[in-house]
Each structure stands twice: as structure tokens, then as C-alpha cells.
C-alpha positions, -999 to +999 in steps of 0.1 A: -112+097+181-100+093+216-116+111+245-101+125+277-115+139+308-102+174+317-096+191+350-131+206+347-144+172+359-165+175+391-164+138+398-202+135+395-199+100+379-226+107+353-202+095+326-196+062+344-233+053+341-233+061+304-202+042+294-212+009+278-177-006+280-169+004+316-139+024+304-144+052+329-132+049+365-124+072+394-089+086+392-069+110+414-092+140+418-111+133+386-124+104+365-103+089+338-109+070+306-091+037+298-082+043+262-079+005+255-114-001+267-130+030+252-153+023+222-151+060+212-189+062+210-192+097+226-220+088+250-199+102+279-194+135+261-232+140+257-238+130+293-212+152+311-229+182+327-197+201+331-184+196+295-152+180+309-149+153+283-133+163+251-118+147+220-080+143+223 
């Protein structure tokens, strides 16, 4: 299942530290997930304090 970061993202970068594959990076106003690099493990979902990461 692919994950995306919604506009609820507060750019806290908590998800970046949890991503084992380095698939998350700073985007324009919010963080973004590189779908090609994402292992779909869900660690970022559990780590996000604002609930901004959802299954696509």
C-alpha cells in the first residue's frame, strides 16, 4: 500500500527520522514520500504526530 503525506503535515520531520529507506524528504510546504524508494512499512504513519500520513 502506498503512503502519501497530506496537507496536515506540520513539517516537524519526525517521519524522516523513522524512514529506514530515506524515502521522505522536504517538499514545497510539506514533506513528500518518494514512492519508488518507499518500502511501505508504515513506520512513518505510526511516528507522525499530526496524522498527516495516510494510505493512498
